[in-house]
MARTI-266030 format. One line per field, with one value per residue (C-alpha): chain; residue number from 1; residue in one letter; x, y, z. Coordinates in nm, 3 decimals, padded with zeros to 5 digits. Layout:
<sites>
lumlum: (A|...);
kevo: (NUM|...);
vextor: (a|...);
X: (X|...);
Y: (Y|...);
Z: (Z|...);
</sites>
This chain:
<sites>
lumlum: (A|A|A|A|A|A|A|A|A|A|A|A|A|A|A|A|A|A|A|A|A|A|A|A|A|A|A|A|A|A|A|A|A|A|A|A|A|A|A|A|A|A|A|A|A|A|A|A|A|A|A|A|A|A|A|A|A|A|A|A|A|A|A|A|A|A|A|A|A|A|A|A|A|A|A|A|A|A|A|A|A|A|A|A|A|A|A|A|A|A|A|A|A|A|A|A|A|A|A|A|A|A|A|A|A|A|A|A|A|A|A|A|A|A|A|A|A|A|A|A|A|A|A|A|A|A|A|A|A|A|A|A|A|A|A|A|A|A|A|A|A|A|A|A|A|A|A|A|A|A|A|A|A|A|A|A|A|A|A|A|A|A|A|A|A|A|A|A|A|A|A|A|A|A|A|A|A|A|A|A|A|A|A|A|A|A|A|A|A|A|A|A|A|A|A|A|A|A|A|A|A|A|A|A|A|A|A|A|A|A|A|A|A|A|A|A|A|A|A|A|A|A|A|A|A|A|A|A|A|A|A|A|A|A|A|A|A|A|A|A|A|A|A|A|A|A|A|A|A|A|A|A|A|A|A|A|A|A|A|A|A|A|A|A|A|A|A|A|A|A|A|A|A|A|A|A|A|A|A|A|A|A|A|A|A|A|A|A|A|A|A|A|A|A|A|A|A|A|A|A|A|A|A|A|A|A|A|A|A|A|A|A|A|A|A|A|A|A|A|A|A|A|A|A|A|A|A|A|A|A|A|A|A|A|A|A|A|A|A|A|A|A|A|A|A|A|A|A|A|A|A|A|A|A|A|A|A|A|A|A|A|A|A|A|A|A|A|A|A|A|A|A|A|A|A|A|A|A|A|A|A|A|A|A|A|A|A|A|A|A|A|A|A|A|A|A|A|A|A|A|A|A|A|A|A|A|A|A|A|A|A|A|A|A|A|A|A|A|A|A|A|A|A|A|A|A|A|A|A|A|A|A|A|A|A|A|A|A|A|A|A|A|A|A|A|A|A|A|A|A|A|A|A|A|A|A|A|A|A|A|A|A|A|A|A|A|A|A|A);
kevo: (1|2|3|4|5|6|7|8|9|10|11|12|13|14|15|16|17|18|19|20|21|22|23|24|25|26|27|28|29|30|31|32|33|34|35|36|37|38|39|40|41|42|43|44|45|46|47|48|49|50|51|52|53|54|55|56|57|58|59|60|61|62|63|64|65|66|67|68|69|70|71|72|73|74|75|76|77|78|79|80|81|82|83|84|85|86|87|88|89|90|91|92|93|94|95|96|97|98|99|100|101|102|103|104|105|106|107|108|109|110|111|112|113|114|115|116|117|118|119|120|121|122|123|124|125|126|127|128|129|130|131|132|133|134|135|136|137|138|139|140|141|142|143|144|145|146|147|148|149|150|151|152|153|154|155|156|157|158|159|160|161|162|163|164|165|166|167|168|169|170|171|172|173|174|175|176|177|178|179|180|181|182|183|184|185|186|187|188|189|190|191|192|193|194|195|196|197|198|199|200|201|202|203|204|205|206|207|208|209|210|211|212|213|214|215|216|217|218|219|220|221|222|223|224|225|226|227|228|229|230|231|232|233|234|235|236|237|238|239|240|241|242|243|244|245|246|247|248|249|250|251|252|253|254|255|256|257|258|259|260|261|262|263|264|265|266|267|268|269|270|271|272|273|274|275|276|277|278|279|280|281|282|283|284|285|286|287|288|289|290|291|292|293|294|295|296|297|298|299|300|301|302|303|304|305|306|307|308|309|310|311|312|313|314|315|316|317|318|319|320|321|322|323|324|325|326|327|328|329|330|331|332|333|334|335|336|337|338|339|340|341|342|343|344|345|346|347|348|349|350|351|352|353|354|355|356|357|358|359|360|361|362|363|364|365|366|367|368|369|370|371|372|373|374|375|376|377|378|379|380|381|382|383|384|385|386|387|388|389|390|391|392|393|394|395|396|397|398|399|400|401|402|403|404|405|406|407|408|409|410|411|412|413|414|415|416|417|418|419|420|421|422|423|424|425|426|427|428|429|430|431|432|433|434|435|436|437|438|439|440|441|442|443|444|445|446|447|448|449|450|451|452|453|454|455|456|457|458|459|460|461|462|463|464|465|466|467|468|469);
vextor: (x|x|x|x|x|x|x|x|x|x|x|x|x|x|x|x|x|x|x|x|x|x|x|x|x|x|x|x|x|x|x|x|x|x|x|x|x|x|x|x|x|x|x|x|x|x|x|x|x|x|x|x|x|x|x|x|x|x|x|x|x|x|x|x|x|x|x|x|x|x|x|x|x|x|x|x|x|x|x|x|x|x|x|x|x|x|x|x|x|x|x|x|x|x|x|x|x|x|x|x|x|x|x|x|x|x|x|x|x|x|x|x|x|x|x|x|x|x|x|x|x|x|x|x|x|x|x|x|x|x|x|x|x|x|x|x|x|x|x|x|x|x|x|x|x|x|x|x|x|x|x|x|x|x|x|x|x|x|x|x|x|x|x|x|x|x|x|x|x|x|x|x|x|x|x|x|x|x|x|x|x|x|x|x|x|x|x|x|x|x|x|x|x|x|x|x|x|x|x|x|x|x|x|x|x|x|x|x|x|x|x|x|x|x|x|x|x|x|x|x|x|x|x|x|x|x|x|x|x|x|x|x|x|x|x|x|x|x|x|x|x|x|x|x|x|x|x|x|x|x|x|x|x|x|x|x|x|x|x|x|x|x|x|x|x|x|x|x|x|x|x|x|x|x|x|x|x|x|x|x|x|x|x|x|x|x|x|x|x|x|x|x|x|x|x|x|x|x|x|x|x|x|x|x|x|x|x|x|x|x|x|x|x|x|x|x|x|x|x|x|x|x|x|x|x|x|x|x|x|x|x|x|x|x|x|x|x|x|x|x|x|x|x|x|x|x|x|x|x|x|x|x|x|x|x|x|x|x|x|x|x|x|x|x|x|x|x|x|x|x|x|x|x|x|x|x|x|x|x|x|x|x|x|x|x|x|x|x|x|x|x|x|x|x|x|x|x|x|x|x|x|x|x|x|x|x|x|x|x|x|x|x|x|x|x|x|x|x|x|x|x|x|x|x|x|x|x|x|x|x|x|x|x|x|x|x|x|x|x|x|x|x|x|x|x|x|x|x|x|x|x|x|x|x|x|x|x|x|x|x|x|x|x|x|x|x|x|x|x);
X: (00.000|00.138|00.057|00.176|00.120|00.067|-00.065|-00.108|00.239|00.425|00.160|-00.211|-00.362|-00.400|-00.507|-00.440|-00.335|-00.314|-00.369|-00.271|-00.398|-00.522|-00.431|-00.660|-00.583|-00.798|-00.752|-00.834|-00.939|-00.850|-00.793|-00.659|-00.328|-00.356|-00.084|00.169|-00.021|00.250|00.339|-00.027|-00.093|00.181|00.103|-00.266|-00.180|00.097|-00.126|-00.019|-00.088|-00.381|-00.725|-00.800|-00.536|-00.755|-01.028|-01.217|-01.210|-01.317|-01.386|-01.370|-01.549|-01.631|-01.373|-01.187|-00.845|-00.992|-01.235|-01.131|-00.927|-01.193|-01.300|-00.936|-00.922|-01.241|-01.114|-00.804|-01.010|-01.123|-01.449|-01.485|-01.715|-01.660|-01.789|-01.879|-02.168|-02.489|-02.431|-02.080|-02.223|-02.479|-02.210|-01.976|-02.254|-02.231|-01.869|-01.708|-01.915|-01.803|-01.441|-01.468|-01.612|-01.314|-01.072|-01.233|-01.244|-00.882|-00.752|-00.958|-00.800|-00.448|-00.497|-00.580|-00.230|-00.073|-00.241|-00.112|00.240|00.199|00.247|00.085|-00.254|-00.345|-00.635|-00.839|-00.759|-01.117|-01.445|-01.800|-01.877|-01.601|-01.751|-02.095|-01.946|-01.774|-02.102|-02.230|-01.980|-02.067|-02.221|-02.364|-02.388|-02.497|-02.274|-02.204|-02.313|-02.047|-01.994|-01.751|-01.582|-01.333|-01.283|-01.159|-01.197|-01.498|-01.563|-01.739|-01.778|-01.827|-01.897|-01.576|-01.754|-01.554|-01.824|-02.153|-02.107|-01.743|-01.622|-01.344|-01.273|-01.248|-01.121|-01.138|-00.901|-00.835|-00.483|-00.488|-00.115|-00.019|-00.322|-00.403|-00.682|-00.595|-00.797|-00.680|-00.826|-00.794|-00.899|-00.987|-01.018|-01.114|-01.362|-01.405|-01.636|-01.889|-01.896|-02.252|-02.456|-02.293|-02.234|-01.917|-01.645|-01.696|-01.470|-01.296|-01.242|-01.165|-00.850|-00.664|-00.366|-00.269|-00.364|-00.339|-00.402|-00.431|-00.222|-00.344|-00.331|-00.088|00.114|-00.157|-00.458|-00.786|-00.963|-01.290|-01.576|-01.786|-01.488|-01.479|-01.846|-01.770|-01.474|-01.698|-01.939|-01.652|-01.521|-01.867|-01.929|-01.581|-01.617|-01.968|-01.843|-01.572|-01.838|-01.667|-01.751|-01.655|-01.525|-01.520|-01.352|-01.510|-01.510|-01.846|-01.894|-01.917|-01.756|-02.014|-02.305|-02.129|-02.077|-02.435|-02.565|-02.339|-02.449|-02.813|-02.778|-02.600|-02.870|-03.153|-02.987|-02.931|-02.558|-02.481|-02.656|-02.916|-02.698|-02.717|-02.538|-02.469|-02.358|-02.203|-02.113|-02.332|-02.165|-02.227|-02.592|-02.632|-02.441|-02.665|-02.964|-02.794|-02.741|-03.117|-03.169|-02.965|-03.110|-03.018|-02.660|-02.750|-02.637|-02.863|-02.778|-02.915|-03.219|-03.300|-03.240|-03.490|-03.745|-03.709|-03.901|-04.011|-03.667|-03.744|-03.435|-03.108|-02.941|-03.179|-03.301|-03.430|-03.112|-02.945|-02.943|-02.801|-02.691|-02.766|-02.655|-02.334|-02.534|-02.639|-02.276|-02.161|-02.420|-02.230|-01.950|-02.173|-02.243|-02.161|-02.299|-02.162|-02.232|-02.099|-02.002|-01.927|-01.777|-01.566|-01.297|-01.171|-00.803|-00.874|-00.732|-01.040|-01.410|-01.604|-01.406|-01.126|-01.353|-01.455|-01.093|-00.989|-01.262|-01.205|-00.858|-00.707|-00.952|-00.864|-01.233|-01.286|-01.198|-01.087|-01.175|-00.989|-01.154|-00.969|-00.627|-00.443|-00.213|00.142|00.179|-00.195|-00.329|-00.493|-00.159|00.001|-00.278|-00.259|00.119|00.064|00.238|00.232|00.097|-00.070|-00.139|-00.498|-00.560|-00.208|-00.250|-00.079|-00.300|-00.192|-00.316|-00.473|-00.787|-00.767|-00.694|-00.841|-00.805|-01.032|-00.922|-01.204|-01.439|-01.209|-01.361|-01.027|-00.937|-00.645|-00.337|-00.503|-00.820|-00.620|-00.432|-00.755|-00.912|-00.614|-00.559|-00.913|-00.808|-00.775|-00.570|-00.271|-00.185|00.129|00.205|00.083|00.134|00.091|-00.035|-00.228|-00.013|00.271|00.600|00.626|00.272|00.314|00.648|00.506|00.203|00.411|00.645|00.348|00.195|00.522|00.582|00.231|00.034|00.318|00.235|00.514|00.580|00.484|00.611|00.572|00.570|00.749|00.547|00.502|00.679|00.564|00.553|00.502|00.260);
Y: (00.000|00.338|00.703|00.994|01.357|01.561|01.876|02.052|01.922|02.191|02.432|02.484|02.475|02.215|01.921|01.598|01.271|00.946|00.604|00.293|-00.039|-00.369|-00.251|00.051|00.423|00.637|01.013|01.200|01.554|01.731|02.095|02.405|02.561|02.927|03.186|03.332|03.351|03.218|02.935|02.842|02.855|02.598|02.375|02.349|02.233|01.990|01.764|01.408|01.214|01.117|01.121|00.776|00.635|00.721|00.474|00.676|01.023|01.087|01.453|01.579|01.910|02.173|02.445|02.518|02.427|02.076|02.046|02.306|02.086|01.816|01.940|01.914|01.552|01.469|01.655|01.429|01.113|01.034|00.838|00.705|00.811|01.133|01.038|01.306|01.417|01.538|01.893|01.894|01.780|02.064|02.321|02.195|02.238|02.616|02.652|02.466|02.664|02.985|02.868|02.785|03.129|03.287|03.067|03.179|03.545|03.555|03.388|03.620|03.920|03.774|03.687|04.047|04.143|03.837|03.907|04.262|04.130|03.855|03.584|03.241|03.260|03.062|02.822|02.822|02.542|02.430|02.575|02.581|02.292|02.091|02.174|02.056|01.732|01.668|01.693|01.378|01.173|01.298|01.047|01.202|00.990|01.063|01.076|00.745|00.528|00.267|00.209|-00.004|00.225|-00.022|-00.391|-00.428|-00.059|00.066|00.439|00.614|00.993|01.161|01.527|01.733|02.046|02.270|02.384|02.265|01.902|01.873|01.527|01.330|01.037|00.689|00.410|00.055|-00.136|-00.505|-00.501|-00.815|-00.814|-00.799|-00.992|-00.729|-00.490|-00.120|00.184|00.503|00.836|01.154|01.450|01.684|02.019|01.997|02.247|02.401|02.312|02.576|02.761|02.852|02.709|02.369|02.074|02.025|01.796|01.424|01.260|00.960|00.772|00.437|00.581|00.477|00.283|00.562|00.928|01.209|01.530|01.897|02.159|02.500|02.655|02.404|02.674|02.925|02.960|03.136|03.358|03.209|03.259|03.484|03.722|03.743|03.841|04.118|04.228|04.233|04.456|04.693|04.707|04.781|05.057|05.212|05.224|05.369|05.648|05.736|05.755|05.480|05.160|04.823|04.593|04.223|03.999|03.663|03.315|03.261|02.926|02.919|03.247|03.471|03.283|03.287|03.664|03.728|03.521|03.706|04.045|03.929|03.855|04.187|04.371|04.206|04.293|04.652|04.614|04.767|05.062|05.020|05.046|04.884|04.551|04.413|04.066|04.145|03.803|03.609|03.287|03.361|03.432|03.096|02.916|03.071|02.921|02.580|02.635|02.685|02.346|02.158|02.236|01.879|02.005|02.292|02.280|02.332|02.704|02.805|02.578|02.748|03.089|03.009|02.877|03.169|03.420|03.510|03.460|03.185|03.283|03.313|03.454|03.742|04.044|04.397|04.584|04.303|04.294|04.036|04.200|04.008|04.206|04.383|04.707|04.659|04.596|04.911|05.117|05.038|05.261|05.561|05.488|05.795|05.677|05.406|05.053|04.698|04.520|04.146|04.029|03.751|03.642|03.576|03.609|03.914|03.749|03.798|03.877|04.188|04.267|04.401|04.674|04.777|04.782|05.003|05.247|05.252|05.123|05.473|05.629|05.606|05.626|05.278|04.941|04.616|04.323|03.998|03.692|03.403|03.260|03.437|03.234|03.365|03.615|03.689|04.043|03.949|03.848|04.175|04.379|04.185|04.237|04.612|04.687|05.063|05.022|04.729|04.650|04.595|04.524|04.640|04.979|05.087|05.203|05.340|05.132|05.391|05.208|05.052|04.678|04.446|04.069|03.825|03.461|03.358|03.324|03.070|02.740|02.568|02.416|02.585|02.417|02.300|02.190|01.988|01.813|01.745|01.593|01.365|01.293|01.154|00.851|00.549|00.366|00.585|00.582|00.385|00.650|01.007|01.241|01.613|01.807|02.124|02.370|02.609|02.448|02.630|02.532|02.171|02.137|02.276|02.046|01.739|01.809|01.851|01.524|01.343|01.500|01.555|01.274|01.020|00.939|00.701|00.822|01.170|01.283|01.594|01.491|01.681|01.761|01.443|01.229|00.865|00.632|00.257|00.207);
Z: (00.000|-00.100|-00.021|-00.236|-00.139|-00.454|-00.288|00.047|00.141|00.337|00.213|00.267|-00.080|-00.354|-00.138|-00.335|-00.170|-00.364|-00.206|-00.403|-00.269|-00.414|-00.763|-00.733|-00.707|-00.476|-00.474|-00.154|-00.259|-00.582|-00.494|-00.665|-00.569|-00.466|-00.415|-00.660|-00.986|-01.219|-00.979|-00.920|-01.295|-01.357|-01.057|-01.142|-01.492|-01.397|-01.190|-01.117|-01.436|-01.652|-01.496|-01.636|-01.399|-01.097|-00.999|-00.736|-00.582|-00.223|-00.152|00.208|00.142|-00.117|-00.054|-00.378|-00.235|-00.191|-00.485|-00.742|-00.977|-01.021|-01.367|-01.481|-01.359|-01.549|-01.856|-01.845|-01.860|-01.503|-01.520|-01.165|-00.882|-00.689|-00.345|-00.088|00.131|-00.033|00.093|-00.058|-00.390|-00.384|-00.298|-00.573|-00.828|-00.784|-00.669|-00.960|-01.208|-01.039|-01.044|-01.415|-01.486|-01.308|-01.508|-01.834|-01.732|-01.611|-01.927|-02.151|-01.975|-02.003|-02.370|-02.460|-02.352|-02.513|-02.846|-02.832|-02.771|-03.035|-02.772|-02.769|-02.601|-02.289|-02.252|-01.932|-01.688|-01.746|-01.869|-01.740|-01.976|-01.803|-01.463|-01.577|-01.710|-01.376|-01.184|-01.358|-01.157|-00.808|-00.567|-00.252|00.063|00.418|00.722|00.898|00.603|00.524|00.150|-00.052|-00.307|-00.461|-00.380|-00.023|00.068|00.265|00.313|00.600|00.616|00.954|01.029|01.044|01.174|00.936|00.693|00.551|00.442|00.550|00.645|00.802|00.570|00.722|00.497|00.629|00.403|00.359|00.211|-00.003|-00.073|00.296|00.424|00.687|00.784|00.807|00.909|00.737|00.850|00.643|00.852|00.567|00.745|01.112|01.252|01.595|01.879|01.977|01.645|01.541|01.252|01.191|01.422|01.624|01.484|01.540|01.796|01.639|01.962|01.794|01.642|01.329|01.198|00.956|00.997|00.739|00.935|00.853|01.036|00.912|01.259|01.406|01.581|01.672|01.897|01.833|02.086|02.215|01.970|02.201|02.227|01.848|01.835|02.088|01.875|01.567|01.759|01.850|01.492|01.348|01.601|01.563|01.184|01.216|01.445|01.191|00.920|00.724|00.539|00.685|00.410|00.498|00.239|00.316|00.175|00.006|00.178|00.554|00.655|00.486|00.647|00.985|00.968|00.856|01.149|01.397|01.262|01.276|01.648|01.716|01.523|01.719|02.052|01.932|01.998|01.658|01.491|01.220|00.910|00.568|00.529|00.182|00.079|-00.258|-00.394|-00.637|-00.525|-00.157|-00.238|-00.412|-00.137|00.129|-00.052|-00.023|00.351|00.381|00.212|00.475|00.820|00.922|00.957|01.193|01.553|01.855|01.889|01.551|01.589|01.920|01.760|01.486|01.734|01.977|01.765|01.418|01.267|01.019|00.822|01.014|00.702|00.634|00.832|00.788|00.699|00.504|00.123|-00.116|-00.440|-00.756|-01.059|-01.156|-01.163|-00.798|-00.706|-00.886|-00.697|-00.376|-00.505|-00.442|-00.075|00.131|00.466|00.698|00.578|00.586|00.263|00.279|-00.050|-00.201|-00.243|00.106|00.012|-00.207|-00.518|-00.733|-00.730|-00.642|-00.326|-00.547|-00.685|-00.333|-00.219|-00.511|-00.410|-00.034|00.062|00.056|00.305|00.675|00.774|00.631|00.783|00.618|00.844|00.768|00.920|00.753|00.677|00.394|00.168|00.110|-00.175|-00.194|-00.176|00.155|00.308|00.191|00.350|00.679|00.686|00.650|00.321|00.252|-00.099|-00.272|-00.635|-00.748|-01.116|-01.191|-01.023|-00.698|-00.409|-00.070|00.224|00.457|00.568|00.913|00.899|01.165|01.193|01.374|01.378|01.612|01.315|01.156|01.055|01.125|01.459|01.631|01.776|02.100|01.923|01.669|01.949|02.137|01.823|01.759|02.128|02.163|01.957|02.185|01.922|01.839|01.467|01.388|01.124|01.103|00.806|00.874|00.572|00.480|00.673|00.610|00.709|01.042|01.145|01.031|01.212|01.536|01.528|01.442|01.736|01.972|01.853|01.926|02.268|02.405|02.243|02.219|01.858|01.750|01.394|01.273|00.933|00.717|00.350|00.077|-00.236|-00.446|-00.184|-00.163|00.138|00.163|00.452);
</sites>
């Protein structure tokens, strides 16, 4: 049995892990690389071979760094099942189409310049037609339903508590060559206990023989969630008093809905003033509709919130508007009064947030609130690190707006929460592979797992490194 780590090895994006057993090849996730544009462009095209060489794909969740290269795999000949939860399938239906649209749009823009310079034109990584074709191969299953995906390999998905539909992947394997039974657990992304809307992460008390574990926040801790809601209240009120606009770049899936719910509660308690709030992201609007379709994933807090009064919709209230058209989005440029604009993308590498930043980044009355992890070399990382000027659409802008960060809204478990999740395993994995983290975070978590949890073998794979297990 062999494992090869084709992505999210000593980095956070591009999750792709290949398991070879019993003559079959199972891919765990198929995500896009994000970061330096030229590097990401090349990495996303290089892949790991022909799609027809893969027998089955298991998808932990719908975030683009885990799912975004699926249309490329299908385009290269993959014809197997893409197995995930039903909610993940529903999210991918809109997210992969949106990703394809961005691929097409970015390449069209680049090709204008290349034509002018008489250079060879690029092709998009994949098109919307490719994304539609990929959806034919999705197979949605419920949590805790055991299913054989290839001979001798049974899959169970359990709730990872990271986002709608997210799962820890459990593979119970009968290794025919070695004549042994192995349990392999792939964590996907692990969520946090006590975060509103979705359920807490499942405790895998039985343990595993082999563990592939994420380490995004392996060297950091988040403030408690209630403190983050209080901080959000402070930031809204401070920006309001300055007469500014609060810009919140937010991931369309999970973070936007979390922020809307938090603002809804603050609004009902009159802890923030009555001011217009706009969700300016077509993808976030469509994703929010999918959240409404899956109340079975809601935790007790949001169910009680909905039952406590006439709030049948946790993601809509009096001062909240979801923009639909480009024209509605452009109208936000003319706002002169305090307001809140939540817009994608979360790392500020594309989408409508860039237009709002161009308009408002140079005014010290305004606030940019960052609520999620920012990949190296992204515009979001540059803003968080306080660069004096930043480039947006090729034009330099001074960074004068106030920048605030809140990690308490993160959907990723922090260092202590990761250790608690792994430490709950009664059977300690004989081998653990730490992935999906920058090198410093992965190294810190691996060391803690060795010293504090007494895990016998904890390794940090290099990109494309293989291991016999």
